[in-house]
C-alpha positions, 0 to 999 in steps of 0.5 A: 491492499498493500500497506502504505510505505513511504520514504524519501531522502530529505536534504537540508537546504541553505537559504539566503535572502541577501545581505540587507539588514531587514532580511537578516531576521527573516533568514535567521527565522527560515534557517531555524524553521528549516532545522526544526523541521529537519530535526523532527523528520529525522527523529521520526517525530512526524506530527511536528515535522509536518507543520514545520515544513508548512511553516517553512514553505509559507516563509519562503513563499512570503519572501519570494522564494516559493518552493513546493518541495517543502509542501511535499515534505509536509504532505509526506510527514503528515502521511507518516503521522497517519494524519489522513486529512492533512496529507490528502489535502496537501497531496491533492493540491500538489497534483492539481498544481502540476508539481513534479518535484523536478529540479535542475542543478547547474555545475561547472569545474573551476580549472585552477582547483579542479573543484566542481561546484553548483551555481544558480542558473543566472551565474552558470549562464554568465560563466558559460558565456564569458570568454574566461578559461577559468571554468569548464565542464558545464553540466546540467542535471534534472532530478527524477519526477515525483509525480508518479509517487504523488498519485500512488501515495494519494491513492493509498491515502484516499483508500485508507480514508474510505474515500473510494470514489475519489480514489478511483477518479484519481487512479484513473487520472493517474493511469491516463498519464502513467498507463504502465504504473504497476502500483496504480494498476494494483490500486485501481483494482482495490478501488473498483472493488471498494466502489462495488464495481466487482465485474470491472475488478475481476476483468482488471485482475484477469488482465493483470494475471495475463501479463504477470501470471506469477502475482500471488496477490492477484490470484488471491483477490481473484479467488475472493471474487470467485468464491462469492458466486456459487457458479465460480466456487471451483474456480476460486479453489484453483485461484487460492491454490495458485496464490498459496503456490506463489506466495513464497515467504508471504505467510500472511497472504498464504494464511489468508488463502488457506483460510478462504480455501477451507471456507469456500470448500465448506460453503455457507455452513450456517445456512446448511445447518438452518436448512437441515434443522428446518426439515429434520422432523418433516422430511427426515430422508431429505435431512439425511441427504443434506447431512451427508452432503454437508459431511462430504464438504467437510471431508473435502475441506479437511486436506486444505485445513491440514495443509494450512496447519502444516504450513502455520502450526502456530496460527491459532486460526488454523488450529481452531478451524482444523479442530472444528472440522475434526469435530464435525467428522467426529474424530475425537482423537484429533479434536483433543490434539487440536484443543491441546495445541489451542490451549498451548497457543493461548497460554503463550499469547498471554 
């Protein structure tokens, strides 16, 4: 599953509750809380920003100016602070309440100065209906809905929190509303896999690859599933090679694909060794056959391991795997070379 990436442009707002004396203290408190929340967010102090945005939301709601945008900002801040429980609670509430974040701005141009200004709807309607020629160019504009983002982010949060059944239910709810959302489709596969519905996950991957055959991540995931069944191990090799071919600059994905490609080719080696040891004395001929078959699997894995090392010469896992294969094939010169490289990398890591 891809790493959660969050980011929005938060614009500080100006609040006004009128000029009555009893409202001034409230307005000052709102302004101060707004500044504290904004300052904390901009300083990336998300553990402070989250509660402050909730405090701001509660203050506005108590004074008849509820704006769930600030609850949204709070949920975002909690997510960035890795506070999964609070962020999940807030995002769930926002989705269940029907929040979309869509806001309408009302603008008009003052003919005398040419300045375009924002107005509240009531004032904008009043100016537009008046016969005055002082204003023109009356326009409304709606901001983009954040509802898809809510579904995407909450899906990731639930998966990260290992709440896989909840994640699956939410993703399917989101896909019912946004059937072409690429991220929700990707998360759907992750949720199916996490809930043990591997057959559905495989169907999901094949469907996605039919639409986009250049998706390296989906080829990799398909290979992982195929590698778990002996009957489809050959298919897994094809899928991992496709992932490597398409991974481009994604070195982590490429490394994972190479590693899985090597291990898929070798198979369950610990089981093979146990089987050989169990019959070595009672049936030496069969043991010899099994030993030769094991050697053949390592020979087939060797080119994949060498290509992995060529692609990532400073990856200590690639070096270690290649060293072990050379050891199994009794190539002591190469074993010594890989041991030296391994020692070099270990020294650099200290």
